[in-house]
C-alpha positions, 0 to 999 in steps of 0.5 A: 500500500502506498502511503504518504511520508509523514514529514521531511525536514530540510535536513532529512536524509531518509527515504522509504522510512529508512536511513540511506545507509540501511535498508529502506522499509517501504520504497513505495511511499510517495511524496505529498506533492506527488499525491496532491497532483496525481488526479489532475496529472492523470486527467490531463494526460488522459484528455490529451491522449483523447478518445482511445484512452478516455473510452477505455473500460477503466476510464469511461465512467470517470469521464462520460458520466453514467445516469443513475437509471441508465441501462448498461446497453444504453450507456455502452451505446453512448460510449461508442457514439461519444467523441471527445474534442481534443482541446488539451492537445490543441492547447499544447500544440498552440503553446509549442508553436509559440515556444519554438517559433524561433530557432533556439540559440545556445551558448555552450562550453566546447565540451558540452557543444559536442553533445548538442547533436545527440543529447540522449545517446539516441540520435536526438539533438537538443532541439528535438529533445527539449521540445518533447520535454516541454510538451510532456511537462505541459501535459503532466505538469512536470517532466524530469531530465536525468543526466546520466552516464553509461556504467564504466567497464571493468577497470575503467578507461586507460585515458580520456582518449580511450573513453572518448573512442568508446563513446563513454559520455554523459547523456540526458534521459527523460523521466515521466512525472509518474516515475519520480515518486518521492524526494527530499530537499536540503537547506540549499533548496536542492534535492537530497535524494529522489526515488525513481520507479522503473519497470525494466523489461528483459532484453529480448535481443536473443529470444523470440516467441516468449513474453518478456519479463518485467522487473519492478525496481526503485532507483534511489539517487543521492548526491553521492551515488545511486542505489537500485532496489528490488522487492523481495519475492516469496517462494509462491511468487508473491511480493513480500513487501520488503526490499533488497539491494540489487546494485549501487554505484557512486557518481561523485557529482555532489548533486542529485542529477535530476532537473525538473521542467514545469508546465505551471510551477506549483512548488519547488519540485511539483507542477500543474498541467497547463490546461488544469483550469479548463479540464472540467470544462472540457469534460462538461462539453464532452458530456453535454454533447453526448446528452444532446446526441442521445436526445437527437436520436429520438427527436 
């Protein structure tokens, strides 16, 4: 069960109700700011994704309101006929067009400028990468960018030239708002630590014909290192609710390398979707049009 963390002072150095030097007791704890924005974040995301998401079994009664005495068959027909006007997508597209109407000019040190054409190690240049970051942050309220490095090979590199030759370099990685679930802030206003939930799917490069297994992991980033935890599993395959350390590595940055990008900033590390104030109006129109369509069928 996900529970709120009771308190976190400016000098707090604990996560999951356990000291970072010891095994945490519950890494599924979520930050109060995460909880307070969760409902609006999901609503904004669902309305942005449109009909295909809004009309799924898990969402339809949340967005297309069922009448008290409406039969299941009548409601199912209304769902099929309903059409959501993609207002959230229109709003985001308009804002994106304004934000990126002119080419972005960056003044970067030479060491950083060499990465500008491929900032994420996947071939995306800085413009493409940050346009996507801006879009996602406006939809969800916040988008995190992690500055990471590939793991060092055994024994490291003999020289900087060897490291460059191997393509070992920093890169950016987008982290969705829903995945950074807990954090604490120091007296300097910067992150002390952050818990990032990851669902890691096994490598299938050498297999086919079988479903890929997915492992739930919680990666704790501190100012000195990262630590990966997995939830223990009993002999019956059920999760036991406690955690074991799977991996750790120092990074030596003296900061948590997670940068938040906001839609509308709410607190130091949480944000609101930019369309937040009109989401319920969009749903009102959606339901009114469905009602009107229903009555027109009998007129």
